[in-house]
N, C-alpha and C positions, 0 to 999 in steps of 0.2 A: 231881808224880811225884818230883822231886828231894828233896822234904821227907822222903820215906820210903824212897827207893831211890837210893843213891849208886853203884850198880854202873856200871862203864864199859860202853860199847857198848849202852846201853839206848836203842834207836832207835824212832821211830814212822813213819818214811818211808824208803823205798828207791826210788830212781829206777829207771826201766825201762832206762835206757841203761847200757851197759858192764857188764852183769851184776851190778849192785849187790846184789841180793837174795842170790844164791848166795855172794857174797863177804862178806856182812854189812857192806857199805859203806853205812851209812845215816846219817841225821841225826835229831835230836829236834826236831821243829818243831810237834808237836801238844801243846798245853798245856791244863790245866784251871786256871782261876783261881777262887780261893775268897775269900769275904769273911772278915774276921777272925773272925766268929762261926762260920762253917763250918770254917775252918782248924783251930780247936781240937778239932773233932769228927773230923778226918781219922784214920782207922785204917790204911788201906792204899791203894796205887795200883798198878795193873798194866797192862802193855802186852799187849794180846791179839795177840801176834806170830803165833800159829798161823793167824790169818785171812789173812795175806799169802801163805800156802802154798795157799790154795784156788784152784780153777779160775777164771781171769779176775778176779783180785782187784784192788782199788784199790792204788795205791802208798802209801797211808796205812793205818795200822791203828788200831783203837779203843784208847782209854785209859779204864780204868774205875777208879773210886774207891769206897771204902767209908767211910761216916761212922757214928759211934756215935750212938745216939739217946737 
């Protein structure tokens, strides 16, 4: 994610305590590790933040990548 997105406050986890989600008080703890061969194919990486707003969501959200072929 950091290789293609250096935006601050790009989080993948919001604790349920102290209203972390509404305050956007999160942390980035979900990572995708790529081999050197896959890393050169990396086109984009996105945090699917909208999933956290669903009814009864997990405190983590998915991270998705796109690789060129």
